[in-house]
C-alpha positions as CSV (number, residue, x, y, z in Angstrom):
1,X,-239.1,-172.5,105.6
2,X,-238.9,-175.7,107.6
3,X,-241.5,-176.2,110.2
4,X,-240.5,-176.7,113.9
5,X,-242.3,-180.1,113.8
6,X,-240.2,-181.2,110.9
7,X,-237.1,-180.3,112.8
8,X,-238.1,-181.8,116.1
9,X,-239.3,-185.0,114.6
10,X,-236.2,-185.5,112.3
11,X,-233.4,-183.5,114.0
12,X,-230.4,-185.7,113.2
13,X,-231.6,-186.6,109.7
14,X,-232.1,-182.9,108.9
15,X,-228.7,-181.9,110.2
16,X,-227.1,-184.6,108.1
17,X,-229.0,-183.7,104.9
18,X,-228.2,-180.0,105.4
19,X,-224.5,-180.8,105.6
20,X,-224.6,-181.4,101.8
21,X,-224.6,-177.6,101.7
22,X,-221.1,-177.6,103.2
23,X,-222.1,-175.9,106.4
24,X,-223.0,-177.1,109.8
25,X,-226.5,-176.0,110.8
26,X,-226.7,-178.0,114.0
27,X,-226.3,-174.8,116.2
28,X,-229.3,-173.2,114.4
29,X,-231.3,-176.4,114.6
30,X,-230.6,-176.7,118.4
31,X,-231.5,-173.0,118.9
32,X,-234.8,-173.5,117.2
33,X,-235.7,-176.5,119.3
34,X,-234.6,-174.7,122.5
35,X,-236.7,-171.6,121.6
36,X,-239.7,-173.8,120.8
37,X,-239.4,-175.5,124.2
38,X,-239.1,-172.1,125.8
39,X,-242.3,-171.0,123.9
40,X,-244.1,-174.0,125.1
41,X,-243.1,-173.5,128.7
42,X,-244.3,-169.9,128.6
43,X,-247.6,-171.0,126.9
44,X,-248.2,-173.6,129.7
45,X,-247.6,-171.0,132.4
46,X,-249.8,-168.5,130.6
47,X,-252.6,-171.1,130.2
48,X,-252.4,-171.9,133.9
49,X,-252.4,-168.2,134.9
50,X,-255.4,-167.5,132.7
51,X,-257.3,-170.5,134.1
52,X,-256.6,-169.4,137.7
53,X,-257.6,-165.8,136.8
54,X,-260.9,-167.0,135.4
55,X,-261.5,-169.2,138.5
56,X,-260.9,-166.2,140.8
57,X,-263.1,-163.9,138.7
58,X,-266.0,-166.3,139.1
59,X,-265.5,-166.6,142.9
60,X,-265.4,-162.8,143.6
61,X,-269.1,-162.3,143.1
62,X,-270.0,-165.3,145.1
63,X,-267.8,-164.2,148.0
64,X,-269.5,-160.7,148.1
65,X,-272.9,-162.4,148.0
66,X,-271.9,-164.5,151.0
67,X,-270.8,-161.4,152.8
68,X,-267.1,-162.4,152.8
69,X,-266.0,-158.8,152.1
70,X,-262.3,-159.2,153.1
71,X,-261.9,-162.5,151.1
72,X,-263.6,-160.9,148.1
73,X,-261.2,-157.9,148.2
74,X,-258.2,-160.1,148.5
75,X,-259.4,-162.1,145.5
76,X,-259.8,-158.9,143.5
77,X,-256.3,-157.9,144.4
78,X,-255.0,-161.3,143.3
79,X,-257.0,-161.0,140.1
80,X,-255.2,-157.7,139.3
81,X,-251.9,-159.3,139.9
82,X,-252.7,-162.3,137.7
83,X,-253.9,-160.0,134.9
84,X,-250.6,-158.2,135.1
85,X,-248.7,-161.5,135.0
86,X,-250.8,-162.7,132.0
87,X,-249.8,-159.5,130.2
88,X,-246.1,-160.1,130.9
89,X,-246.4,-163.7,129.8
90,X,-248.2,-162.7,126.6
91,X,-245.4,-160.3,125.7
92,X,-242.8,-163.0,126.5
93,X,-244.8,-165.4,124.3
94,X,-244.9,-163.1,121.4
95,X,-241.2,-162.3,121.7
96,X,-240.4,-166.1,121.8
97,X,-242.6,-166.7,118.7
98,X,-240.9,-163.9,116.8
99,X,-237.4,-165.2,117.8
100,X,-238.4,-168.8,116.7
101,X,-239.6,-167.5,113.4
102,X,-236.3,-165.5,113.0
103,X,-234.2,-168.7,113.7
104,X,-236.3,-170.8,111.3
105,X,-236.0,-168.2,108.6
106,X,-232.2,-168.6,108.7
107,X,-232.3,-172.3,108.0
108,X,-232.2,-173.2,104.3
109,X,-234.2,-175.9,102.5
110,X,-233.2,-179.5,102.8
111,X,-231.4,-180.7,99.6
112,X,-233.1,-183.5,97.6
113,X,-231.2,-186.8,97.9
114,X,-230.0,-186.5,94.3
115,X,-228.1,-183.2,95.0
116,X,-224.4,-184.0,94.6
117,X,-221.9,-183.0,97.3
118,X,-219.6,-180.2,96.4
119,X,-218.6,-176.6,97.3
120,X,-218.6,-174.6,94.0
121,X,-220.1,-174.6,90.5
122,X,-217.1,-176.7,89.5
123,X,-218.6,-179.6,91.4
124,X,-222.0,-179.4,89.6
125,X,-223.0,-182.6,87.8
126,X,-223.5,-182.7,84.1
127,X,-226.9,-184.2,83.2
128,X,-226.9,-183.8,79.4
129,X,-225.8,-181.6,76.6
130,X,-227.0,-180.8,73.1
131,X,-226.4,-178.7,70.0
132,X,-223.2,-178.1,68.1
133,X,-220.5,-175.6,69.1
134,X,-219.9,-173.4,66.1
135,X,-216.6,-173.6,64.3
136,X,-216.0,-169.9,63.7
137,X,-213.0,-168.4,61.8
138,X,-213.2,-165.3,63.9
139,X,-214.4,-165.2,67.5
140,X,-215.6,-161.8,68.7
141,X,-217.1,-161.1,72.1
142,X,-220.5,-159.5,72.1
143,X,-219.5,-156.2,73.6
144,X,-217.3,-155.6,70.5
145,X,-220.2,-156.7,68.2
146,X,-222.7,-154.5,69.8
147,X,-220.4,-151.5,69.3
148,X,-219.6,-152.5,65.7
149,X,-223.3,-152.7,64.7
150,X,-224.5,-150.0,67.1
151,X,-227.2,-152.2,68.7
152,X,-226.3,-151.9,72.5
153,X,-224.7,-148.9,74.1
154,X,-223.1,-149.7,77.5
155,X,-221.4,-146.2,77.8
156,X,-224.7,-144.4,77.2
157,X,-226.4,-146.6,79.9
158,X,-223.5,-145.7,82.2
159,X,-224.1,-142.0,81.5
160,X,-227.9,-142.2,82.1
161,X,-227.8,-144.5,85.1
162,X,-224.6,-146.3,85.8
163,X,-222.7,-149.5,85.0
164,X,-225.0,-152.5,84.4
165,X,-227.8,-150.5,82.8
166,X,-227.3,-150.9,79.0
167,X,-229.3,-149.0,76.3
168,X,-230.6,-151.2,73.5
169,X,-230.8,-149.4,70.1
170,X,-232.3,-150.1,66.7
171,X,-232.0,-153.8,65.8
172,X,-230.7,-154.5,69.3
173,X,-234.0,-153.3,70.8
174,X,-236.0,-155.2,68.1
175,X,-234.3,-158.5,68.8
176,X,-234.8,-158.0,72.5
177,X,-238.5,-157.5,71.9
178,X,-238.6,-160.5,69.5
179,X,-237.0,-162.8,72.2
180,X,-239.6,-161.7,74.8
181,X,-242.5,-162.3,72.4
182,X,-241.0,-165.7,71.4
183,X,-240.6,-166.9,75.0
184,X,-244.2,-165.7,76.0
185,X,-245.7,-167.3,72.9
186,X,-244.0,-170.6,73.6
187,X,-245.2,-170.5,77.3
188,X,-248.7,-169.8,76.1
189,X,-248.6,-172.9,73.8
190,X,-247.4,-174.9,76.8
191,X,-250.4,-173.9,78.8
192,X,-248.9,-171.2,81.0
193,X,-251.2,-168.4,82.0
194,X,-249.6,-165.0,81.3
195,X,-249.3,-162.6,84.2
196,X,-248.1,-159.0,84.2
197,X,-247.0,-158.4,87.8
198,X,-245.8,-155.3,89.6
199,X,-242.1,-154.5,89.5
200,X,-242.0,-153.7,93.2
201,X,-242.9,-155.9,96.1
202,X,-243.5,-155.4,99.8
203,X,-241.6,-157.0,102.7
204,X,-244.2,-159.8,103.1
205,X,-243.8,-160.9,99.5
206,X,-240.0,-160.9,99.8
207,X,-240.2,-163.1,102.9
208,X,-242.8,-165.4,101.3
209,X,-240.5,-166.5,98.5
210,X,-237.3,-166.4,100.5
211,X,-235.5,-163.3,99.2
212,X,-235.8,-161.8,102.7
213,X,-233.9,-162.0,104.9
214,X,-231.5,-164.1,102.7
215,X,-230.9,-161.7,99.8
216,X,-231.8,-158.4,101.3
217,X,-228.5,-156.8,100.3
218,X,-229.0,-157.8,96.7
219,X,-232.3,-156.1,96.1
220,X,-232.8,-152.4,95.4
221,X,-234.8,-151.0,98.4
222,X,-237.0,-147.9,98.5
223,X,-236.6,-147.2,102.2
224,X,-239.2,-144.5,102.4
225,X,-242.0,-146.8,101.3
226,X,-240.3,-150.0,102.4
227,X,-240.7,-151.5,98.9
228,X,-238.2,-153.6,96.9
229,X,-237.5,-153.8,93.1
230,X,-238.1,-157.4,92.0
231,X,-235.0,-159.5,91.4
232,X,-237.2,-161.9,89.3
233,X,-240.9,-162.2,88.3
234,X,-241.0,-165.4,90.4
235,X,-241.5,-163.2,93.5
236,X,-244.7,-161.3,92.7
237,X,-246.1,-164.2,90.6
238,X,-245.7,-166.8,93.4
239,X,-247.0,-164.4,96.0
240,X,-250.3,-164.3,94.1
241,X,-251.0,-167.4,96.1
242,X,-249.8,-166.2,99.5
243,X,-252.4,-166.9,102.2
244,X,-254.4,-169.0,99.8
245,X,-256.0,-172.4,100.4
246,X,-256.4,-174.3,97.2
247,X,-258.6,-177.3,96.4
248,X,-256.9,-180.4,95.2
249,X,-258.6,-180.1,91.8
250,X,-256.9,-176.7,91.3
251,X,-253.7,-178.4,90.4
252,X,-251.7,-178.0,88.2
253,X,-251.3,-174.2,88.3
254,X,-249.0,-172.8,85.5
255,X,-248.1,-169.2,85.2
256,X,-245.6,-167.2,83.1
257,X,-244.5,-163.5,83.3
258,X,-242.2,-161.2,81.5
259,X,-240.6,-158.5,83.6
260,X,-237.6,-156.4,84.0
261,X,-235.5,-157.6,86.9
262,X,-233.3,-155.6,89.2
263,X,-230.3,-156.9,91.1
264,X,-227.5,-155.0,92.9
265,X,-225.0,-157.8,92.2
266,X,-223.0,-156.5,95.1
267,X,-219.5,-158.1,95.2
268,X,-219.4,-159.0,91.5
269,X,-216.1,-157.9,89.9
270,X,-213.8,-158.8,87.0
271,X,-214.1,-160.0,83.5
272,X,-217.3,-162.1,84.2
273,X,-219.3,-158.9,84.6
274,X,-218.3,-157.4,81.2
275,X,-221.0,-156.6,78.6
276,X,-224.2,-158.5,79.1
277,X,-222.7,-161.1,81.4
278,X,-224.0,-159.5,84.6
279,X,-226.4,-156.6,84.7
280,X,-228.2,-154.6,87.3
281,X,-231.3,-154.4,85.1
282,X,-232.3,-157.1,82.6
283,X,-235.3,-158.7,81.0
284,X,-236.5,-162.2,81.7
285,X,-239.5,-164.5,81.1
286,X,-240.3,-166.7,84.1
287,X,-242.4,-169.8,84.5
288,X,-244.0,-170.7,87.9
289,X,-245.7,-173.9,88.9
290,X,-247.7,-174.7,92.0
291,X,-248.0,-178.4,92.3
292,X,-249.4,-181.3,94.3
293,X,-246.6,-182.6,96.5
294,X,-246.8,-186.1,95.0
295,X,-246.3,-184.7,91.5
296,X,-243.7,-181.9,92.0
297,X,-240.7,-183.8,90.8
298,X,-242.6,-185.0,87.7
299,X,-243.5,-181.3,87.3
300,X,-239.8,-180.3,87.6
301,X,-238.8,-182.8,84.8
302,X,-241.6,-181.2,82.6
303,X,-240.2,-177.8,83.2
304,X,-236.6,-178.8,82.4
305,X,-237.8,-180.5,79.2
306,X,-239.7,-177.3,78.3
307,X,-236.8,-175.0,78.8
308,X,-234.6,-177.4,76.8
309,X,-237.0,-176.9,73.8
310,X,-236.4,-173.2,73.9
311,X,-232.6,-173.3,73.7
312,X,-232.9,-176.0,71.0
313,X,-235.2,-173.8,68.9
314,X,-232.7,-171.0,69.2
315,X,-230.1,-173.4,67.8
316,X,-227.8,-172.8,70.8
317,X,-225.3,-175.4,72.1
318,X,-226.3,-176.1,75.7
319,X,-225.7,-178.2,78.7
320,X,-227.8,-179.0,81.7
321,X,-226.2,-179.4,85.1
322,X,-227.5,-180.4,88.5
323,X,-226.3,-178.0,91.2
324,X,-224.2,-179.4,94.0
325,X,-225.0,-178.6,97.7
326,X,-222.5,-175.7,97.9
327,X,-224.0,-174.0,94.8
328,X,-227.7,-174.6,95.7
329,X,-229.9,-171.6,96.4
330,X,-231.2,-171.0,100.0
331,X,-234.8,-171.9,99.1
332,X,-234.2,-174.8,96.6
333,X,-234.4,-178.5,97.2
334,X,-233.1,-179.3,93.7
335,X,-232.0,-177.0,90.9
336,X,-231.0,-177.6,87.3
337,X,-229.0,-174.9,85.5
338,X,-229.0,-174.4,81.8
339,X,-225.8,-173.1,80.2
340,X,-225.3,-172.0,76.6
341,X,-221.9,-171.8,74.8
342,X,-220.6,-168.4,74.1
343,X,-218.3,-168.6,71.1
344,X,-216.8,-165.1,71.4
345,X,-215.8,-165.6,75.0
346,X,-215.2,-169.4,74.7
347,X,-217.1,-170.2,77.8
348,X,-220.4,-171.5,79.1
349,X,-223.0,-168.9,80.3
350,X,-225.8,-169.8,82.7
351,X,-229.1,-168.7,81.2
352,X,-231.7,-170.5,83.3
353,X,-232.3,-172.1,86.7
354,X,-235.2,-174.5,87.2
355,X,-235.9,-175.3,90.8
356,X,-238.2,-177.3,93.0
357,X,-238.7,-175.6,96.4
358,X,-241.0,-178.4,97.7
359,X,-243.0,-177.0,100.7
360,X,-240.2,-174.5,101.8
361,X,-241.7,-171.4,100.1
362,X,-245.3,-172.6,100.7
363,X,-244.8,-172.7,104.4
364,X,-243.5,-169.1,104.4
365,X,-246.4,-168.1,102.0
366,X,-249.0,-170.1,104.0
367,X,-250.0,-171.6,100.7
368,X,-252.0,-174.7,101.4
369,X,-254.5,-177.1,99.7
370,X,-257.3,-179.2,100.9
371,X,-257.5,-182.8,99.6
372,X,-260.9,-184.2,98.7
373,X,-262.8,-185.6,101.8
374,X,-260.2,-184.2,104.2
375,X,-260.7,-181.2,106.6
376,X,-257.0,-180.7,107.4
377,X,-255.0,-178.6,104.9
378,X,-251.5,-179.5,103.6
379,X,-248.7,-177.4,102.2
380,X,-248.4,-177.2,98.4
381,X,-245.1,-177.4,96.4
382,X,-243.8,-174.5,94.4
383,X,-241.4,-174.5,91.4
384,X,-240.0,-171.9,89.1
385,X,-237.6,-171.5,86.2
386,X,-236.1,-168.9,83.8
387,X,-237.6,-169.3,80.4
388,X,-235.4,-167.5,79.6
389,X,-233.2,-164.7,80.9
390,X,-232.4,-162.5,77.9
391,X,-228.9,-161.0,78.4
392,X,-226.7,-164.0,78.1
393,X,-229.0,-165.6,75.5
394,X,-228.6,-162.5,73.4
395,X,-224.8,-162.5,74.0
396,X,-224.5,-166.2,72.8
397,X,-226.8,-165.5,69.8
398,X,-224.7,-162.5,68.7
399,X,-221.4,-164.3,69.2
400,X,-222.3,-167.7,67.8
401,X,-224.0,-166.3,64.6
402,X,-221.4,-163.8,63.6
403,X,-220.1,-164.0,60.1
404,X,-218.4,-161.7,57.6
405,X,-221.8,-160.8,56.3
406,X,-223.2,-159.8,59.7
407,X,-225.0,-161.5,62.5
408,X,-227.6,-164.1,61.3
409,X,-230.9,-164.3,63.1
410,X,-232.2,-167.8,64.1
411,X,-235.1,-168.8,62.0
412,X,-237.5,-169.1,65.0
413,X,-237.1,-165.3,65.7
414,X,-237.3,-164.1,62.1
415,X,-241.1,-164.0,62.1
416,X,-241.0,-161.4,64.9
417,X,-238.6,-159.2,62.9
418,X,-238.4,-157.4,59.5
419,X,-234.8,-158.5,59.0
420,X,-232.9,-161.8,59.2
421,X,-229.4,-160.4,59.6
422,X,-227.8,-157.6,61.6
423,X,-225.3,-155.7,59.4
């Protein structure tokens, strides 16, 4: 969340930078400034009322002592009126503060200068690509392969729960477990501390990382307890540091977590949701970094390079794109997406987003740090990335490695399995 001081000190610049998102935020910006001015005016009136009330309270005893009964009673009556006025002003102040917070929470993060202009994913900028697209004699989509080899059952999942909740069976379940172990082992080697977080979060956690109010309709909500199923492990893991003041020497903070993720995916229709392409429940390994502001873009580059090693080790053809303003997430300042080639579908599938949120999440989380020799705290920077999301990775692995003899398992996964081919 942007601070009101950021907005008031750089109003025109912020409006201009936010325009890269293909939306005019000037009305919200002006509303925030107007509400802050209103809050300040109420605060000034409240301060003056309290000061006068204190002054009268001190005079009442003196007036009684001097025998000025009538003046003392008048002062007491005025003090009661001032107390009532102070109460009304305090209520107005709280309402104004809450309204200001609501307005600020609707303003997205400022895009980094390198974010390209554009409206949709077609305007994203190719950064680099690697690997070799397989030259297959027969291209088969993964939903046919999973049925052929009886490793994932979409219909059974539909029976048990509903569409978007597949059942992994036999070698399908084993390769899923192998991918999770591989991703966690690689994160451990790279210095990430493993976390096993809760799969449900409270409202404060959802607000802290920006899922609320922006993505409220996309999360599964247990209304009776007001808890939400996590859309990604980023949310509980980052919230470990909500309301925390770090020391400068605590950086860098590196965490990883495996979790099931739950997304309603409301409004998703058509061929792009078939099979493993878009699920309501899926597995993912996440990496989260908390960084010193001066090093967060260096950290982002490290994270991108790390995720790149994962797709390389899985021998998948890939490309890295920089998201344009229209495709950029609400909380992100800069995001790189990883896409892998899916031979059976003849298309690129997004498997990871690696983002720098700068101080946007930290402000919502009240996540600060104290520099050496300084009393005043500053906002830290937060970053996260998928490393990796399993469904589309698995889809590409199945499709790209299909042969007449079965589906070959990449070498890097074979040590986690008791087979090297699915047949």
